[in-house]
C-alpha positions in Angstrom: 39.8 -100.4 145.0 38.3 -102.5 147.7 40.4 -103.4 150.7 41.1 -107.1 151.0 43.7 -108.4 153.5 46.2 -105.6 152.7 46.6 -106.6 149.0 45.6 -103.1 148.0 48.8 -101.8 149.6 50.9 -104.5 147.8 49.3 -103.5 144.5 50.0 -99.8 145.1 53.6 -100.5 146.2 54.3 -102.7 143.2 52.9 -100.1 140.7 55.3 -97.5 142.2 58.2 -99.9 141.9 57.2 -100.3 138.2 57.6 -96.5 137.8 54.0 -95.4 138.0 52.9 -92.3 139.8 49.7 -93.4 141.5 46.8 -92.1 143.6 45.0 -94.8 145.6 41.4 -94.3 146.3 39.0 -96.6 148.2 35.4 -96.1 149.3 36.0 -96.7 153.0 35.6 -94.0 155.7 35.0 -94.2 159.4 32.2 -96.8 158.7 32.3 -99.8 156.4 29.7 -100.1 153.7 28.4 -103.4 155.0 28.0 -102.0 158.5 26.2 -98.9 157.2 24.0 -101.1 155.0 23.0 -103.2 158.0 22.2 -100.2 160.2 20.7 -97.7 157.7 19.4 -99.9 154.9 20.7 -100.3 151.4 19.2 -97.1 149.8 20.5 -94.7 152.5 23.9 -96.3 152.8 24.4 -96.5 149.1 23.6 -92.8 148.7 26.0 -91.8 151.4 28.9 -93.8 150.0 28.2 -92.6 146.4 28.4 -89.0 147.7 31.6 -89.8 149.6 33.2 -91.1 146.4 32.2 -88.0 144.4 33.7 -85.7 147.0 37.0 -87.7 146.9 37.0 -87.6 143.1 36.5 -83.8 142.9 39.7 -83.4 145.0 41.8 -85.3 142.5 43.7 -83.9 139.5 42.0 -86.4 137.2 43.2 -84.6 134.0 46.7 -85.7 134.8 46.1 -89.5 134.9 46.7 -91.9 132.0 44.9 -94.9 133.5 42.0 -95.6 135.8 42.4 -99.1 137.4 39.4 -100.3 139.3 39.6 -103.5 141.2 36.2 -104.8 142.1 34.8 -101.3 142.7 31.9 -102.0 145.0 29.6 -98.9 145.2 31.2 -97.4 142.1 28.4 -96.2 139.8 27.9 -95.2 136.2 27.6 -91.6 137.5 31.1 -91.8 139.1 32.6 -93.1 135.9 30.8 -90.5 133.8 32.2 -87.8 136.0 35.7 -89.2 135.6 35.3 -89.4 131.8 34.0 -85.8 131.7 37.2 -84.6 133.4 39.5 -86.8 131.3 38.0 -88.5 128.3 41.3 -89.8 127.1 42.0 -91.8 130.2 42.2 -95.6 129.7 39.7 -97.2 132.1 40.4 -100.8 133.2 38.3 -103.0 135.5 39.4 -106.2 137.3 37.0 -108.4 139.1 37.9 -111.0 141.7 34.3 -111.9 142.2 32.1 -114.0 140.0 29.0 -112.2 138.6 26.9 -114.7 140.4 28.3 -113.3 143.7 28.5 -109.6 142.7 26.8 -108.3 139.6 29.0 -105.6 138.1 27.5 -105.7 134.6 25.8 -102.3 134.9 29.2 -100.6 134.8 31.3 -102.6 132.4 30.3 -100.5 129.3 32.2 -97.6 130.9 35.5 -99.4 130.7 38.0 -99.9 127.8 39.1 -103.3 129.1 37.4 -105.7 131.6 39.4 -108.5 133.2 38.0 -111.2 135.5 39.4 -114.2 137.4 36.3 -116.1 136.6 36.8 -118.1 133.4 33.1 -118.8 132.8 32.2 -115.1 133.0 35.1 -114.2 130.6 33.7 -116.7 128.0 30.1 -115.6 128.4 30.6 -111.8 128.3 33.8 -111.5 126.2 35.9 -110.3 129.1 39.7 -111.0 129.4 40.5 -113.9 131.7 43.3 -113.3 134.2 44.0 -115.4 137.3 44.9 -113.7 140.6 48.4 -113.4 141.9 50.7 -114.2 144.8 53.1 -111.7 146.2 54.2 -113.8 149.2 57.4 -115.7 149.0 58.3 -118.6 151.3 61.6 -118.2 153.2 64.3 -120.7 152.0 64.0 -122.7 155.3 60.2 -122.4 155.6 59.9 -126.2 155.7 61.5 -126.3 159.1 58.9 -124.1 160.6 55.8 -125.9 159.2 54.0 -126.8 162.5 50.4 -126.3 161.2 49.0 -129.3 159.2 45.8 -127.7 157.8 45.0 -124.0 157.5 41.6 -122.5 156.7 41.3 -118.7 156.3 38.4 -116.7 154.9 35.3 -114.6 155.4 32.2 -116.3 156.9 30.1 -118.4 154.6 27.9 -121.2 155.9 29.6 -123.9 153.8 33.0 -122.7 154.9 32.0 -122.7 158.6 30.6 -126.3 158.3 33.8 -127.5 156.7 35.8 -125.9 159.6 33.7 -127.9 162.1 34.3 -131.1 160.1 38.0 -130.5 160.0 38.3 -129.9 163.7 36.8 -133.3 164.3 39.0 -135.0 161.8 42.1 -133.3 163.1 41.4 -134.6 166.6 40.8 -138.1 165.2 44.1 -138.2 163.2 46.2 -136.1 165.6 46.6 -133.2 163.1 47.1 -129.5 163.9 44.3 -127.5 162.3 44.3 -123.7 162.4 41.2 -121.8 161.4 40.5 -118.1 161.2 37.1 -117.0 159.7 36.1 -113.4 159.8 32.5 -112.8 160.5 31.0 -109.2 160.5 29.1 -108.6 163.8 26.0 -107.9 161.8 26.2 -111.3 160.2 26.8 -112.9 163.6 23.6 -111.3 164.9 21.6 -112.3 161.8 22.7 -115.9 162.3 21.6 -115.8 165.9 18.2 -114.5 165.0 17.8 -117.5 162.6 18.7 -119.9 165.5 22.2 -120.6 164.2 24.9 -120.3 166.8 28.4 -119.5 165.4 31.4 -120.5 167.5 33.7 -117.6 168.3 36.5 -120.1 168.7 36.4 -120.4 164.9 35.0 -117.0 163.8 36.3 -113.6 164.8 34.9 -110.1 164.5 38.2 -108.7 163.1 39.9 -109.8 159.9 43.5 -111.1 160.2 46.3 -108.6 159.4 48.7 -109.1 156.5 51.7 -109.9 158.7 49.9 -112.5 160.7 48.4 -114.0 157.6 51.8 -114.4 156.0 53.2 -116.0 159.2 50.3 -118.6 159.1 51.0 -119.3 155.5 54.6 -120.0 156.1 53.9 -122.3 159.0 51.3 -124.4 157.2 51.7 -127.5 155.1 48.2 -127.7 153.5 45.8 -124.9 152.7 42.0 -125.5 152.7 39.9 -123.5 150.3 36.1 -123.5 150.4 34.4 -121.2 147.9 30.7 -120.7 146.9 29.4 -123.4 144.6 28.7 -121.0 141.8 32.3 -119.7 141.7 34.7 -121.5 139.3 37.6 -119.0 139.2 40.7 -119.8 141.2 40.6 -118.0 144.6 43.4 -115.9 146.0 44.1 -118.7 148.4 44.6 -121.2 145.6 47.1 -119.0 143.8 49.0 -118.1 147.0 49.1 -121.8 147.8 50.9 -122.4 144.4 53.2 -119.4 144.8 54.3 -120.7 148.3 54.7 -124.3 147.1 52.1 -125.6 149.4 49.4 -128.3 149.0 45.8 -127.5 148.5 42.5 -129.1 149.5 39.6 -127.3 147.7 35.9 -127.4 146.9 36.9 -126.0 143.4 38.9 -129.1 142.4 37.4 -129.5 138.9 38.4 -126.0 137.9 42.1 -126.8 138.1 41.8 -129.1 135.0 41.5 -125.9 132.9 44.9 -124.5 134.0 47.9 -126.0 132.4 50.3 -123.9 134.4 49.1 -125.5 137.6 49.4 -129.1 136.4 52.4 -129.7 138.8 50.4 -128.6 141.8 49.4 -131.0 144.5 45.7 -130.3 144.8 43.0 -132.5 146.3 39.1 -132.4 146.4 37.4 -131.3 149.5 35.6 -134.7 149.7 38.9 -136.7 149.8 38.8 -139.8 151.9 39.3 -138.9 155.6 42.1 -141.5 156.0 44.3 -139.7 153.4 44.4 -136.5 155.3 47.3 -137.5 157.5 49.3 -138.8 154.5 48.8 -135.5 152.6 49.9 -133.4 155.6 53.0 -135.4 156.2 54.6 -135.6 152.7 56.5 -132.7 151.0 55.4 -131.4 147.6 57.9 -131.1 144.7 59.0 -127.6 143.6 56.3 -125.9 141.5 57.6 -124.7 138.1 55.5 -121.7 137.0 55.5 -119.4 140.1 56.7 -116.3 138.1 53.5 -116.5 136.0 51.5 -115.7 139.1 53.6 -112.8 140.5 52.0 -109.5 141.3 54.3 -107.7 138.8 53.2 -110.0 136.0 49.5 -109.6 136.9 49.8 -105.8 136.8 51.7 -105.8 133.5 48.9 -107.9 132.0 46.4 -105.3 133.2 48.2 -102.3 131.9 49.9 -103.5 128.7 
């Protein structure tokens, strides 16, 4: 499982609460794959991480497990999955992807799994996968409305489109007297690459460290409206979108059209990224009604769908 904002810990904890004995394995070590790739090159870094995963797998009592649950599985290869199958051919192997194939091509390994789930509806239709939206495991405190002192919140990893939108919102926030909070994680190697291309990235907006789970939750609770900017080729609902619904917040998103395909989200206050500038203040100041289907996006429900 890849690490992403601490969700891997929530998934492991919820599985234990559901009665599963689990062993959590990720591919990280002292050095992240992206950093090794930037320094050593793709071929060398890929080989090193593949060997690391094999060493970890050899230490596990694979014969005792009923399920293999892989979430994203970057650097997981057919050789790894063949090794697991050789140790336990009866294990049910499940893959979940929170990336579109256009962003991360995982097709070479899908034949090794019994069930393949994806958050991307278009990929599910095209390849016969099972469509399953992401989840929200954060609950707003009963009095969270009293603490909402951030009008607009944008959180994410660096992408050029996301960075441009942050710059635009800073200007609009000053114009309309709104409080805009932005935290974009940019790997140092990406920062250097942008510099070599003549693109200066403001470190007032971007940071070299990703935000921790506790700090992220605090920002969520304090915010009235989430801003979600995703790659144009992605049509699945992002984690930010689902968390926005689960916490009863408003959403401004570049993926507005995708919401028309989700009946359970028909009561959500969601707006397109290109909404008229003058409406921003109105959106930030009004309070949304209570969303009705939050339980359908709980982490426990998500995991039951994967394992049932």
